[in-house]
Structures are given as C-alpha cells and as structure tokens.
C-alpha positions in Angstrom: -4.7 28.3 13.2 -8.5 29.2 13.1 -8.3 30.6 9.9 -6.6 27.4 8.5 -9.3 25.4 9.8 -11.7 28.1 8.8 -10.4 27.5 5.3 -11.2 23.7 5.3 -14.7 23.8 6.8 -15.9 27.0 3.6 -14.0 24.5 0.7 -15.1 21.0 1.8 -17.6 20.0 -1.3 -14.6 21.9 -3.3 -12.1 19.6 -2.2 -14.2 16.8 -2.4 -14.8 17.7 -6.5 -11.0 17.8 -7.3 -10.6 14.8 -5.8 -13.6 13.2 -7.4 -11.6 14.5 -10.7 -8.6 13.2 -9.7 -10.1 9.7 -9.4 -11.5 9.3 -12.7 -8.1 9.1 -14.3 -7.7 5.9 -14.7 -3.8 5.4 -13.8 -3.5 1.7 -13.9 0.4 1.5 -13.4 1.0 -2.4 -14.0 -1.3 -2.4 -17.1 0.9 -0.9 -20.5 -2.4 0.1 -21.8 -3.2 2.6 -19.4 0.4 4.4 -20.3 -1.6 7.5 -21.5 -3.6 7.7 -18.6 -0.7 7.3 -16.3 0.6 10.4 -18.1 -2.2 12.6 -17.5 -2.5 11.8 -14.5 1.3 12.9 -13.7 0.2 16.0 -15.0 -2.7 16.2 -12.8 -0.3 16.0 -10.1 2.3 18.1 -11.4 -0.7 21.2 -12.4 -2.4 20.4 -8.2 1.2 21.5 -7.2 1.4 24.6 -8.7 -2.3 25.0 -7.7 -1.9 25.1 -4.0 1.5 27.3 -4.1 4.5 24.9 -4.4 7.9 25.9 -5.8 10.1 24.6 -7.9 7.3 21.9 -9.6 9.0 19.1 -11.6 8.0 15.9 -13.4 10.9 13.8 -13.6 10.7 10.9 -16.8 11.2 7.6 -15.5 11.6 4.7 -17.6 8.4 3.6 -16.6 6.0 6.0 -15.0 6.9 10.2 -13.9 7.7 11.3 -10.6 6.7 14.6 -9.6 7.8 17.3 -7.4 7.3 20.1 -5.7 8.4 22.0 -2.7 8.0 24.9 -0.5 11.4 26.0 1.7 10.8 29.5 3.5 10.5 28.2 6.9 14.5 29.2 8.3 15.4 27.3 11.0 12.3 24.7 11.1 12.4 21.1 10.3 12.1 20.3 5.9 9.3 17.3 6.0 9.3 15.2 2.9 5.5 14.3 2.0 5.4 10.6 -0.3 2.4 9.1 -1.7 1.7 7.8 -4.9 -1.0 8.3 -7.9 -1.0 5.1 -9.5 -3.8 2.5 -8.4 -5.0 -1.1 -8.9 -6.3 -2.6 -11.8 -10.0 -2.6 -10.9 -11.0 -6.3 -11.5 -13.2 -7.9 -11.0 -15.6 -5.4 -12.5 -19.1 -7.0 -12.3 -18.4 -6.9 -8.6 -18.4 -3.4 -8.2 -21.5 -1.1 -7.4 -20.6 1.5 -9.1 -18.1 2.0 -11.9 -14.4 2.2 -10.7 -13.6 5.1 -12.3 -16.7 7.1 -11.5 -16.3 8.6 -7.9 -20.0 7.7 -6.4 -20.8 9.1 -2.5 -23.0 6.7 -0.6 -23.9 6.7 3.3 -20.9 9.2 4.1 -18.2 6.8 2.0 -16.3 7.9 -1.2 -16.6 4.5 -3.6 -14.0 4.8 -6.3 -10.6 2.7 -7.3 -7.6 5.0 -5.8 -10.4 6.8 -3.2 -8.2 5.0 -0.4 -5.1 3.9 -1.7 -3.7 6.1 -2.1 -5.3 9.0 -4.2 -7.7 10.5 -1.0 -5.1 10.3 1.5 -2.5 12.0 -0.3 -5.3 14.3 -1.1 -5.4 15.3 2.4 -2.0 16.6 2.6 -2.5 18.3 -0.7 -5.2 20.5 0.9 -3.8 21.2 4.0 -0.7 22.6 2.8 -3.2 25.0 0.5 -5.3 26.1 3.6 -1.6 27.5 4.9 -0.2 29.3 2.4 -3.7 30.1 1.0 -4.8 31.9 4.4 -1.0 32.6 5.8 1.2 33.2 2.8 3.4 30.5 4.6 3.9 27.0 6.6 5.0 26.0 9.9 7.5 24.1 8.3 10.0 23.6 5.0 7.7 20.9 2.8 9.0 18.7 -0.3 6.7 16.7 -2.0 7.2 13.8 -3.8 4.3 12.0 -6.1 5.1 8.9 -7.5 3.5 6.1 -10.2 4.9 3.2 -9.2 3.8 2.2 -5.8 1.4 -0.9 -7.1 3.9 -2.5 -8.8 6.6 -2.0 -6.2 8.4 1.6 -6.9 10.5 -0.2 -9.5 12.6 3.4 -10.3 12.1 5.3 -6.8 14.8 4.0 -5.5 17.3 4.8 -8.8 15.6 8.5 -8.6 16.4 8.4 -4.9 19.9 7.8 -5.5 20.5 10.1 -7.9 18.7 13.0 -6.4 19.9 12.8 -2.8 20.9 16.3 -2.4 16.8 17.6 -3.6 15.0 15.3 -1.5 17.4 16.1 2.4 15.1 16.1 4.8 14.4 16.2 8.1 11.5 13.2 8.5 9.7 11.8 6.1 5.6 11.8 6.3 3.6 8.6 4.2 -0.5 8.5 4.7 -0.8 5.0 2.5 -2.0 2.7 6.1 -5.2 2.8 7.9 -6.1 3.7 11.3 -6.8 0.9 13.6 -11.1 1.9 14.0 -13.3 3.9 13.0 -12.8 7.4 14.9 -9.9 6.1 16.4 -6.5 7.6 14.5 -3.1 5.4 14.6 0.6 5.5 13.8 1.4 3.2 12.5 4.8 1.4 13.7 5.5 -1.6 11.7 5.1 -2.6 7.8 5.8 -5.9 6.2 8.1 -6.7 3.4 7.3 -8.1 0.1 7.9 -11.0 -2.5 5.5 -11.3 -5.6 6.3 -14.3 -8.1 4.6 -15.6 -11.3 5.1 -19.9 -11.3 4.4 -21.2 -14.8 3.9 -24.6 -15.2 4.2 -26.4 -18.8 3.1 -30.2 -19.6 2.6 -30.0 -23.6 3.2 -27.4 -26.5 -0.7 -26.8 -27.2 -4.0 -27.8 -25.3 -5.3 -31.4 -26.0 -9.1 -33.1 -26.4 -9.1 -34.3 -22.3 -10.9 -37.3 -23.7 -8.3 -38.1 -26.2 -5.6 -37.8 -24.0 -6.7 -37.4 -20.3 -4.8 -39.9 -17.9 -1.8 -40.7 -20.1 -0.4 -36.7 -21.0 0.7 -34.1 -18.0 -2.4 -31.8 -16.8 -0.3 -28.1 -15.5 -4.1 -26.8 -13.3 -3.6 -30.2 -11.4 0.1 -30.4 -11.0 0.4 -26.9 -9.7 -2.4 -27.5 -7.7 -0.3 -30.1 -6.0 2.7 -27.1 -6.0 0.2 -25.3 -4.1 -1.1 -27.4 -1.4 2.6 -28.4 -0.3 3.7 -25.1 0.5 1.3 -24.6 3.4 1.1 -27.4 6.5 -1.6 -27.8 8.3 -1.0 -25.7 10.9 -0.9 -23.0 8.0 2.9 -22.4 8.2 5.1 -21.6 5.3 6.4 -25.3 4.7 9.9 -23.4 2.6 13.1 -24.6 4.7 14.1 -21.8 6.3 11.3 -19.5 5.7 10.7 -18.8 9.1 14.4 -18.6 10.3 15.2 -14.9 11.0 11.8 -14.4 12.1 12.0 -12.0 15.7 9.5 -13.4 17.9 6.7 -11.1 19.3 7.3 -9.6 22.6 5.3 -9.8 25.5 5.0 -6.1 26.1 4.3 -5.8 22.2 1.4 -9.2 22.8 -0.4 -7.2 25.2 -0.6 -4.0 23.8 -1.9 -5.5 20.8 -5.2 -7.0 23.3 -5.3 -3.8 24.4 -6.1 -2.0 20.9 -10.1 -1.7 19.7 -10.1 -4.9 17.5 -13.3 -6.9 17.7 -12.6 -10.3 16.1 -16.3 -10.5 15.2 -16.9 -7.6 14.1 -13.6 -7.9 11.3 -15.3 -11.4 10.1 -18.5 -9.5 9.7 -16.8 -6.5 7.7 -15.7 -8.7 5.4 -18.6 -10.7 4.6 -16.2 -14.3 5.6 -17.5 -17.2 7.4 -14.2 -17.8 10.1 -11.0 -17.1 10.7 -7.7 -18.9 9.9 -4.4 -18.9 9.8 -1.0 -19.7 11.6 -2.2 -21.2 15.0 -1.1 -19.7 18.3 -1.2 -16.0 17.1 -4.1 -13.5 17.1 -5.6 -11.6 14.2 -4.0 -8.7 14.2 -0.2 -10.3 14.6 -1.3 -12.3 11.6 -2.1 -9.0 9.7 0.8 -7.6 11.0 4.0 -9.3 12.6 3.8 -13.1 11.0 5.1 -13.8 7.6 2.4 -15.0 5.2 2.2 -16.9 1.7 -1.0 -16.4 -0.7 -2.1 -17.0 -4.0 -3.0 -13.4 -5.3 -4.1 -15.0 -9.1 -4.3 -18.6 -10.4 -5.0 -19.5 -14.6 -5.1 -22.2 -16.8 -7.6 -23.9 -19.6 -10.9 -23.3 -20.8 -12.4 -20.1 -18.1 -15.6 -19.1 -20.7 -19.5 -19.9 -20.1 -20.3 -23.8 -20.5 -18.3 -26.5 -21.3 -14.6 -26.9 -23.1 -13.3 -30.5 -22.3 -9.3 -29.8 -22.8 -6.3 -30.7 -21.2 -4.4 -27.2 -20.7 -1.0 -26.8 -22.1 0.2 -24.4 -19.0 -1.9 -23.0 -16.1 0.1 -20.6 -14.0 -0.4 -18.5 -10.7 0.9 -15.3 -9.1 2.3 -15.7 -5.5 2.4 -13.0 -2.9 4.9 -13.2 0.2 4.9 -10.6 3.2 7.6 -10.6 4.8 8.0 -9.0 8.4 11.7 -7.7 10.5 14.6 -9.3 10.1 13.6 -10.7 6.7 15.5 -11.1 3.6 13.2 -10.9 0.6 16.2 -12.0 -1.6 17.2 -15.1 1.1 13.5 -15.8 0.6 13.3 -15.8 -2.8 16.0 -17.7 -3.2 14.8 -20.5 -0.8 11.8 -20.6 -2.6 13.4 -21.7 -5.6 15.7 -23.8 -4.0 12.4 -25.4 -2.7 10.3 -26.2 -5.4 11.7 -28.7 -7.3 11.4 -30.9 -4.5 7.5 -29.9 -5.0 7.3 -29.8 -8.6 5.7 -32.9 -10.2 8.8 -34.9 -12.6 6.6 -34.2 -15.2 5.9 -30.9 -16.2 8.1 -28.1 -16.2 8.0 -24.6 -14.4 9.1 -21.5 -14.5 9.7 -18.9 -12.1 8.7 -14.8 -12.9 10.0 -12.3 -10.1 8.2 -9.3 -9.9 9.3 -7.6 -6.5 10.6 -7.6 -3.0 10.5 -5.3 -0.3 12.4 -5.2 3.3 9.9 -4.9 6.0 10.0 -1.6 7.6 9.9 -0.6 11.9 9.8 2.8 12.8 11.0 4.8 15.9 7.7 5.3 18.0 9.7 7.7 20.3 10.4 10.4 17.5 9.2 14.1 17.9 8.1 13.9 14.8 5.2 10.8 16.0 4.4 12.9 18.8 3.4 15.5 16.9 1.9 13.6 14.9 -0.2 12.0 17.6 -1.1 15.7 19.2 -2.3 16.7 15.5 -4.6 13.7 15.1 -6.0 14.2 18.2 -6.9 17.7 18.0 -8.4 16.6 14.7 -10.6 13.6 15.7 -10.7 14.7 19.6 -9.2 11.2 20.7 -5.5 10.6 21.6 -3.9 8.4 18.8 -3.1 4.3 19.3 0.0 2.9 18.0 -0.5 -0.1 15.4 1.1 -2.2 13.1 -0.2 -2.8 9.3 0.0 -5.9 7.0 0.8 -3.9 4.1 4.0 -2.8 2.4 5.2 0.5 2.0 8.8 0.0 0.0 9.9 3.7 0.0 10.2 3.7 4.1 13.5 1.9 4.4 15.3 3.1 1.4 13.7 7.1 2.6 16.3 5.9 6.2 18.7 3.8 3.8 19.7 6.4 1.5 18.7 9.9 3.3 19.2 8.4 7.0 15.3 9.7 8.0 12.5 8.1 9.9 9.1 7.9 8.4 5.6 9.1 9.8 3.1 6.3 9.3 0.0 8.7 9.3 -3.0 6.4 7.6 -5.8 7.6 7.3 -8.2 5.4 5.9 -9.6 2.0 6.9 -9.0 -1.4 7.2 -12.2 -3.1 5.4 -11.9 0.0 2.9 -11.2 -2.4 0.2 -8.1 -1.1 -1.3 -6.8 -3.5 -4.2 -10.9 -5.2 -4.2 -14.0 -3.7 -5.8 -16.1 -1.1 -4.2 -12.9 0.3 -2.7 -13.7 3.2 -0.4 -12.7 6.3 2.1 -15.0 7.9 4.4 -15.6 11.4 3.9 -15.3 12.0 7.5 -11.5 10.6 7.8 -10.9 12.6 4.5 -12.3 15.7 5.6 -10.2 15.2 9.5 -8.0 14.0 7.8 -7.2 17.6 6.2 -7.5 18.9 9.1 -5.3 16.5 10.9 -2.2 17.6 8.3 -2.8 21.0 8.8 -2.8 20.7 12.5 1.0 18.0 11.6 2.4 20.9 10.3 1.2 23.5 12.8 2.8 20.8 15.6 6.1 19.6 14.5 6.7 23.3 13.2 7.3 23.8 17.0 9.7 21.4 17.6 13.1 20.9 16.6 15.4 17.8 16.2 18.5 16.4 15.0 19.0 14.6 11.4 
C-alpha cells in the first residue's frame, strides 16, 4: 500500500494536468450543438482506460451519446466492483457570472474552477487515478473492477437503462461504486444513504399566434407571461407546500432517530447562508434545512422565458411563455404517479384564455442504500484512512438515476462515496473542486479497493 500512496503523491501534478485536459472538452449533453465534443470526450475516456491498464475497453454507441466500458478481472475469489460515473456536464450559462471561462480550468486558492470539475469529471478522475496507481505499482488490484462512464447523466441517463438490460452479464458485479454526491463538510468525509428522485417538465403557455403591440392590444388579449405567473403562483401554498393533490400521499415520515442523527451532523445554517450568499433560508415549514434538502420533496422553477428579454424596451405581448419545472422526490414517491397528478391538476389552475402544453423530460425514483452493507464499512475505513477522521452518514438532495437501476437490474447495492462539497456550485457558475479533496479522494479510492478486497460477501 505504501508504494501505491507514494505513486499518488509523486504524480499529483500530472494527475491535475490530465484532469484539466479532460475538463477543457465541452461535453454538454443536452445541446445537440456539442455532439462532436461529446464524441471527443468519450474517446478521451476510452484512451484513459487503456492508458491506466484496463482491459476489454469498448465504446458502445447509443441513440444518444456513447457509453464507455473497461474492466480488470484478475482477482479470483475477490469481490467485483462496478464503478459508474459520467463524462457529460451541464451547460455553463450564464457565462457572464464566471470569473474564469468554464472550459478553461483555473486554480485559485486551492480550488479547481471549471464546468464538470466537481460534477462529475473530477470525482471520476479520483477513481481512475487510484486504479492506475495500483496497476502501475503492483501490477494488480485487490478486487475485480468494471468501469462504466456514460454521457447522458445530466439529461436523465436516457439510454443507459436499456444498455444495462441488454448487458447484464457484462456488468454482473457484487457492488457498485458511485462518486457523484457531496461530503457533509470540508475535512469531514461522508457516505450518502439516500438520494432524491426527479420529475422534470416544461410548460408552454400560448395566447395568440404571434407577438402583439402591448399598446394596441393590451387589456384585450391573453398575456401568456401573466398567465404563466398565475399558474406558478398556485403550485405552492403559504407554508411552501406543493399544492398538487396527492403529492405527499406516499412520502415517508422522518423517524425520531433519523431526525436526531441529522441534527448531530456538522451543519450550520449561518455558514450555509454565507457560503451561498443568500439573505435567508426558506422552505417547507416544520423541517430543518438538511431535512428539507434530503428527505422532503420539492417543486422548483428552473428557467422561465417569453417575450422580449434584450436590452432596452420593446412593448410587446408575447405569443407564448415557457417554464421549466423540476420536482425532487423522496423515498416511496413514484415519478410517473406524480407526473400524472400534475397533469390532472394543471387545468384547474390554468386561466381559461390560454392553452398549455406539457413536455416531459425525465423521471427517476429516489434511492436508499443499506448502511450496514460490508462495502459501506469498507468505504468508511477507506475515507478515514485518507482524511484522518471518521466518515459520517448523510443524505443528498440530488438525483443519480442509476442507483435504483443497479439494484433492480443487477441486484447490487451502491456505495455513494462523494468527494465534493455542497457549495461547489455544481450546475451553477464557478463550479469548483477542492484540490485537497481531489488528492485525498484518489487515496481514499486506493484504500477502498484494498479494504473491499479483504472482505467477501454474497451477491
């Protein structure tokens, strides 16, 4: 193990430079204009697999973006780990808010700034570099490893589920490993025990067939922007509860034990506000900030547009207005049931003078993992070895759709060993990844292979 850790220390600068090259690729999966960048990024992942010593490296085309696979299977009698990550990233907008260009990685005060630095390229790199360290120094790993890196996580993993169904034998493993979640606090590593699910929709409200002069026609024709504002205002009540009938029917209560465990975590509302630059906290009444973020469902507007949005004035009544909505779901909620409930509710809050179209993008179930699983214990030990303090258990408000799919299709639990921080601005301008966490993350991953290799457990 000493030689593995020494190799990591000696190659820190190269690891960072390689990650920077990876981050320069604008692999924005949601925008067709970046298709060539997506192909380039998949090719880059493929080459990295080969360079670090993985075998049977393949790029699987899909109807969307490619999936890259590699493996090392020369540890007979040892567990097989399926490591999953994604190479696609969110759009960088609004560009004006970035201090440095989103696809020109920049280090400032110990932080690496770039789109994808934290979500998920930096975290993927931690595990690939730990595999490299083992294979280059020992010629082998303590476990069998299969690696699958996809290009559609940020758009709901549209084709990954089909791929898993068609390649269950190829992907057969004892446990999955994912690093796409945050640590509870700087210098306090953690394992995630829950993820929220997701429903993502787009509403388009239409009034007339074209934009109209607001002086000539204002007051006489429907205004889609006004109507959309009315619809949005009726989706929550004054206690910040979602008003969709049946929305909370399947939500599980938070146990007293879990409530007290969450209170014991190193979290400060004051620090949280300061980190985010927010004036005050808000949300569903009767719950703590971490409970709202991890264990309660939400409804949020993610984007709204219509009419004239350029500089200066233009007196116009827009022909249509659009909002993008996300609903984060918790354990026991069904995204398909919630989508239907929303559609059924929408006519009752829509002004009669406009029409509304609903476009469905993605849906995912929330996930829970067994904190007593032996692989979780291995991850705790690995994190403590790398960070020098015991690892904690935490929830996470984001969505990683593949976790449920791994359990459903492959029958395996997932270790959610996140290495970034909640204030790393993922999906926002100035996304960043702590270099300290990057380097310690590589070592934690290296320890994880060793700790897991010392255990055996049935599938």
